[in-house]
N, C-alpha and C positions, 0 to 999 in steps of 0.2 A: 364355612357357613352352614353345611351342612350336617357336622358335629351334634349339634343342641339336638337337631330334629331326628335324626339318627338313633341318639340317648333316648330321645322322648317317645319313637315309636318301639325299640327295642324293649325298654321296658315297660310300656304300656300292655304290650303283648304279654310280657311275664304277669301283670297284675291281672289282664283278662284270663288266661291260664289257671294262675294260682298253683303253679306245682309246690308240695309241700307245706301250703299252708294249714293242712287239719293240724301236723303234729306240730308245728312251728307255734300256733296259736290258741292248742286247745286248752280247756280250760281244766287243771289240776284241782279234785276236790279231796280235803279228808273224807276218808273214809266213815261214815256213822253206822250206825247200832240201834236195832228200837232198843226203847227203854223198857227195862222187865221189871219195876216196880214203880210206886209212885211214891212223885217227887212234888212236893210241896214249897213253893218259894212266896214269901211275900215281901214284895218288891220295896226297894227304900225310895224316900224321895230322892228325885233326882235321876233317877231311871226313866228313861223315854219308852224302852222297849227290852225285852228278855228272851231269851229263849234257852230252853235245855238239849244237850245233844248228848249221846253217848258214842264215845270211840274206843278204838283200845287202849286208850290211856284210863278209861271210866269214864263217871259223867262230868260234865261242864254246865256252866250257867253262861252265858255270853250277853252282856247288857250293853246298850246302848246310854251312855249316861252323860251329863251335862259335860263331861269332860271328852268326851269319845267314846271308843266302844273299849271294854273291859273283859276278863274274863273271872270267875268267882268260882269259888268251894262249894257246892251244891250243900256239904256237911254242914261247914262252918260260916258260909256266906261272906269270907275274907276274900280279897283277891289272891289269884290262884296265882303262884309264880311260876315263870317260866321252865320247863322240865331239862334234867339233865339230859345230856348229849344221848345217854342209852333211849331214853324215853323218845327224845325228838326223833333216832333212827327207827325205831319201831313206828310212829306215828307214819312216816314217809314210806318204809316199806310197803307199810298196810296201802296206803293210799297210791303207791307203784303199783300196784297189784290189778289195778284198771289197764295199765298200757307198758309191761314189764319190758317189753323191745325199744322203749322211747326212753325209762328212765333207769332201766338198770340198778344198781344197788349203790347206795350212796359211799361216798369215799373219803367226805371232811365234812362236818358240822364246825362252821366258825358264828358262833352265837347262834341268830337265826336265818343264817342260809348255808342251805347244804349244797356241795358239789355230790355230781353222781359220775360214774366210771364211763358214762355215753356223753358228758360233758355238757349236762343240763344242769342249771344253777337253779335251785328251788329258793323263793323264800318263804320264811312262814309268819302271817301276821298271830300272832300268839292271842291278842284281843275278839280278833275278829274269828279266831282259828279256820284260818284261812290261808291256801297255798297259791303261790304265784310261779311261771317256770320261764325260763330262758336258756334257748341253745343256740350252739352257731348259727343254726338253720334260721333261726329268726333274728340274727346278727346280719346275715346275708341276705335277706329279706329287707330287712330297716333300712341296708346299705342300698340297695336295690332302690326304695323308696325315696332316698334322700338324692341319688341320681335324677329320678323322675322328677322331682319336685324343686328340681336345682338348687338342693342344698351341698354344694360339692366340695366346699372347704370346711365346712364347722364354725367358720368365722360370720356370724350372721351379715355385719355389714357388709362384705367382699361377697356373698352369697347373693346380695340381693343386686350387688352392681353387675355380679356376671351373671345373674338371673335373668334382669332386664336384658343386658347386652345379647343374650343367647335369645330372648323372644323377640327381641330387634330383628336379630337376624333369621328367623323362622320367618317375621313377617317379608323382611327385605328377600329372602329365596321365595317366598308364596308368590309375593307382588314379580317377582323375574319370571317366574314361572307361566304367571296368567298371562302378561306382555307377549312371551316369547309363544305361548300358543293362539292365540290371536292373531299375531305377525303372519303364522304358518297358513290361517286360514284366510 
């Protein structure tokens, strides 16, 4: 009967202290530079918003269209294809300079997902020119979250049954404790 309560209390303490959160959930951004020349953009119909940024790979036009975000070449206004692996590595290493201890260097690039020598996986959203990261510490914290919120098996219907049972046991334990407290008095 104590197991759900102890698990909830221990994980609750973890979430109160939050060790390792800053790196595990840190935002990772593409490093941008000042644009050093005038860029004139005439947005075509269907663009809802756009912005121009400069990275180590050059100038980029990022546009939110009717079909979502897309990236365009500012010279031709044609969709900009995904870069070669060598360019992705340059872009990532430039972004990693913000926290080299966390990210290290790129070991492997598989399409738009990179793995670093520190075990961090970085996903590149080319249309938005944004990055997201996930490491072993993120997985560990997410595992503790699942314990805390009674997601023990990964099977939703079974977790609901076990969660309900766990909560019922906590209530029974609490009622028994209250009864014992007032019996002594």
